C-alpha positions in Angstrom: 75.7 128.2 99.9 79.5 128.1 100.3 81.1 129.3 103.5 84.8 129.9 104.2 86.5 128.8 107.4 90.3 129.3 107.4 90.2 130.0 103.7 88.8 126.6 103.0 85.5 126.4 101.1 83.0 124.4 103.0 79.6 123.1 102.1 77.2 122.7 105.0 76.7 124.3 108.4 78.4 127.7 108.7 78.4 127.5 112.5 80.7 124.5 112.7 84.3 125.3 113.3 86.7 122.8 111.7 90.3 122.4 112.9 92.8 124.0 110.5 94.4 121.6 108.0 98.1 120.7 108.3 100.3 122.3 105.9 101.1 120.1 102.8 104.3 122.0 101.9 106.7 119.7 103.7 106.0 116.5 101.7 105.9 118.5 98.5 109.3 120.1 99.4 110.8 116.7 100.1 109.4 115.2 96.8 110.8 118.3 94.9 114.2 117.7 96.6 114.2 114.1 95.5 113.8 112.6 98.9 112.1 109.2 99.1 108.7 109.3 100.9 107.9 106.7 103.5 105.5 105.0 101.0 108.4 104.5 98.6 110.4 102.8 101.3 107.6 100.3 101.9 107.3 99.5 98.2 110.9 98.7 97.8 110.6 95.0 98.8 107.6 94.3 96.6 109.1 93.3 93.2 111.4 90.6 94.6 108.7 88.6 96.5 106.5 88.9 93.5 109.2 87.6 91.1 110.0 84.8 93.5 106.3 83.9 93.9 106.0 83.8 90.1 109.1 81.5 90.0 107.7 79.4 92.8 104.3 79.1 91.0 105.9 78.0 87.8 108.1 75.4 89.4 105.3 74.3 91.7 103.0 73.8 88.7 105.7 71.8 87.0 106.2 69.7 90.1 102.5 69.0 90.5 102.3 68.0 86.9 105.3 65.6 87.3 103.9 64.0 90.5 100.3 63.7 89.5 100.7 63.4 85.7 98.0 65.9 85.4 97.8 68.6 82.7 99.4 72.0 82.7 96.2 73.7 83.6 95.6 71.6 86.6 99.2 72.0 87.8 98.8 75.8 87.6 95.5 75.7 89.4 97.0 73.6 92.2 100.1 75.8 92.4 97.9 78.9 92.7 95.9 77.3 95.4 99.0 76.3 97.4 101.3 79.4 97.0 98.6 82.0 97.0 96.8 80.3 99.8 100.0 80.4 101.9 100.3 84.2 101.2 96.6 84.7 102.1 97.0 82.7 105.3 100.2 84.5 106.4 98.6 88.0 105.8 95.4 86.9 107.7 97.6 85.8 110.6 99.3 89.2 110.6 96.2 91.3 110.5 94.1 89.3 112.9 93.0 91.3 115.9 94.8 90.3 119.1 91.6 88.9 120.6 91.1 86.4 117.8 94.8 85.9 116.8 95.1 82.6 118.9 92.1 81.1 117.2 93.3 82.2 113.7 96.8 80.9 114.5 95.3 77.5 115.6 94.3 76.8 112.0 96.5 79.1 109.9 99.9 78.0 111.3 99.6 74.3 110.5 98.2 75.2 107.1 101.1 77.6 106.5 103.6 74.8 107.4 101.8 72.3 105.2 101.6 74.7 102.2 105.3 75.6 102.6 106.3 71.9 102.8 104.2 71.0 99.8 105.6 74.0 97.8 109.1 73.1 98.8 108.7 69.4 97.8 107.1 70.2 94.4 109.7 72.9 93.7 112.4 70.3 94.5 110.8 67.8 92.1 110.7 70.5 89.3 114.3 71.6 89.9 115.6 68.0 90.1 113.8 66.9 87.0 116.3 68.8 84.9 119.4 67.8 86.9 121.7 64.8 86.3 124.2 63.0 88.5 125.3 64.8 91.7 123.8 68.0 90.5 120.4 66.7 91.7 121.3 67.6 95.3 121.9 71.4 94.6 118.8 71.4 92.5 116.8 70.0 95.4 118.3 72.5 97.7 117.2 75.3 95.3 113.8 73.8 95.3 113.5 74.1 99.0 115.1 77.6 99.0 112.5 79.3 96.8 109.5 78.7 99.1 111.7 79.6 102.1 112.5 83.0 100.5 108.9 83.5 99.5 107.9 83.0 103.1 110.6 85.3 104.5 110.0 88.1 102.0 106.2 87.8 102.4 106.4 88.1 106.1 108.9 90.9 106.1 107.0 92.9 103.4 103.7 92.4 105.2 105.2 93.5 108.6 106.7 96.6 107.0 103.5 97.4 105.2 101.2 97.1 108.3 103.8 98.8 110.5 103.6 101.8 108.2 100.0 102.2 109.0 100.7 102.4 112.7 103.2 105.2 112.5 
């Protein structure tokens, strides 16, 4: 049996009064006018960190292969463990409840520092392996810059994403 409350078909108890739904015309009108929704604003910083993470993974895999003389597959597996582990640790630290955040930070913060340092060193090896002469120094600098940018963009994007849910 279908009952109508506020012109909304409901299945179930006809004696229950539900609050009226909020009008959906405002977001639709904004979308029709071409205005960006709040969700679009939070998606804006996503492609850049993903591209940098891909670049970091590629150079990190190359750096691991150079240092350990392992195969390409092993380099990629280690790179994924290092960089994606960092991203997972950073997000875990950001979403940890305030009661458990100190305990999470006790283990996550040193691991984040270690994965960033390892990523920076391996990226520097990969960049420097193609440089000659004095160009080795800017190559090493770029190797350190990529993980730093991945860190900054991951942290910023995650904070923006989680702040969106609290508004």
